[in-house]
N, C-alpha and C positions, 0 to 999 in steps of 0.2 A: 577421529576429528573434532572438534570443537564449533560451537556457533556461537560467538558472542553475540547480543542483542539488546537492545532496550524496546520499550511499547513505543518509539515513536513508528511513523506510517510504512517507511521501507524497512526497518528492522522487524518490524509486525507482519511484514509480507513473506521475508525469507521464513520466519519462524511460521508461519499457516504452512509453506512450502512445504519444510521438513517433516513438518507432524503430517501434514495429509500423505506423504509419500514413507514416513514411517522410517524417515532416513535412520541409519546407525551414527548420530552424533548426539555429543552432551552439549547441553545448552548453557549458556555461561550471561548472568548481566554485566553489562559492562558500561561505562562513563568514559568513554574518550577525553573528553573535554574539564571533566573534575578537575578541581586543584590538584597538581601535582600529579597527574595521571598520562600526559600529554606523551611523555616519552617512553611508557611503558608499552603504549599503544602506535606509537610511530613506525614502526620499523613493521609491523602488520598491516597498516595503511596510512600512508602519509597524509591522507587528506583528514584524519583523525574522526572519521565518519564510521557509523553502524550502518548495516551488518557486517561481519566479517569472518568468513570459514578457515578453520585454522588446523592444520594438517601437520605432520612430521615434518620438518624443514621447508613449511611451505605456508602461505595464507593466498586468501583467494576474496577479494571485497566487488562489491557493488551485488544488489537484491538478483538481478537477472541473471548474472554468472554463476551466482552459488545455486540458483534452482537449476540451472541446466548442470551443473558440474551433480547435484544429486540426483536428479533425476536418472541421468545416465548412468550414476552408480549404483541405482535403484532397478534398473532397465524398466524404467515407467514411460509409458507417454508421455505421461502431465508434459513434459518437454516436447512436442511434436516433432518426430524426424520426416525422412522420405519424403513424399510428395504435399504432407501438410506442411511442412515445417516454413516454406516462403509463408504462407496463410499466415502462421501463427507471427511470424515474424512483422510482417504487415499490421499487426494487431499491435504489436508491441512498441515498434515507430511510433505510429500514429497514435495511439494512446498516451503515451508519452508527452510527445510536443500539441498535444489537443486536448480528446477529453480529459485526461489524468491533472494536464498542468491548470484547466482550469478549475477543477476540482481541488486543488493545492491552493491558486491564489486566494481562492475563500476559504480554504478550513485555514490557512497561514493568518488570516487578518482576525476571523474569528475564533480560531482554537489555538492556536501556535502561541501566537505576541499574546494571548489575554492568559492562556496558561503558566507563561514562561514572565509575564509583564515587560514585555518590550514593547510597551507604547499603544495607544488607542487605535481602534480599527481606524482604518483609509475608505470611508465610504468610496472612496472612486474606483479604488482598486477590486471592491466588494461587486461593484457594478460591473467591471470591465470583466471581470472574473465571470461573475454568473451571465453577461452576455456571450462568453466564449461556451461557457457549460451549456446553455439552450439550443445555439448552434449547434454543436457537436454530439450534445444529448439527442437531437432530432436525427443524426446519421448512425448512432448508434440504435434509437428506436427503430429505425425503419430496417435495419439488418439484422435486429432479433424479432421483428415481428413475423417473420417464418419457421425461425429454431429457436433452440434454447440454450446452445451455447456457441461462442464466437466461433471456434474450429472444431467440426466436426459433431459426433453426438456425445460426447463428454467433455465434461471438463478439462480445462489445459490450463496452464501457466498464465496464457492471455487472460483468460479471465481473471485469475486471481490477480494478474498486473494492474487490468484495466477498475477495478475496484479499490484499488489501495487505498484511496482515500474517502470512499464510502463507508469504510468501517467508523468513521471518524464524524458521520453525519450528525450524531447527537450534536456536535459542535458548531458543523460548518451548515447544517440548514437548506441544504440544496434542493430544489424543487423537484425529486427523484418521480414523487408521484405524479406530474404533469407527464410522464412517458410511461404509461401500462405496460409496456413489454419492455424497456429496461429494467422496471420497479419488477416486475416478476422474473427478469433473468438476475437481476441483484437478489431476492428471497431465495433461489434455489442455491444461490454461492451461500447464503447464511445458513441454510438446511446444512452443512458439512462442518462435521465437530470442528474441524482443524484450525477453516478459518473462521468461526462463530465465538471459541475461545481458544486461540494457539497457546496462551499461556497458563491452562490448567494444570496445576499441580509443581509450576515452576517458581523458584525466588525471582519476582518481577515488580519492582515496587511500583502503583501506581502512579499515573502522570498526576501532577497536580489538577484539582477542577478549575473551571474557567470560571469566574465570579458571575453571581447571580445577576450584579449589575451591568454585566457586560453582555451577556444571555438576552435584559430586558433589550438592550441596545441593539444586538442583531435584529430583531423582531420590527425594528424602525426602519432597517433598511430594503430598501425597494427588492425583491425579485422578481 
């Protein structure tokens, strides 16, 4: 199998999951949206997005589906099954519609748009993202104050999914330290080699930097 990836948030999540699982996959940097590349990738994913897991005569797209497949292949409880599966799926569903979505809103304005020259930061959208961040972070803070991980006694895919955009907090500058239990939880994730540096040893060009001018403007946005 081959995992097609980039350094963007969801592909990074898939690579981190594969490396945590020590899955038997090859890694290939890809750019489906680059000029002249669309037709090469359309049959693998009609959305032309990454990540994509490719096997003999088949492909699977979306990071969550890929993590599920690889965890099953490796006979790992990283993707919880049995009695813990509903709890894990609860966090996946809630996170993507709430906490992860809030992080994405802020990161898109402060990070993605500035890396790729997509326009100035929309301060109103940042403020709305931060409002949603504080509301949802408070829920996670209450949940995590009495335990180390979201489900059970060890890290699982729900932890990785919830942290998707926190790996890019140098650009987003979300006030994670306002929430001590949440911050401790994320520091535990950062101690996992596969999460901290999923691209180690891979051919993976760096993302464009966020300009210093835009970083300066970030500091003037209320948080």
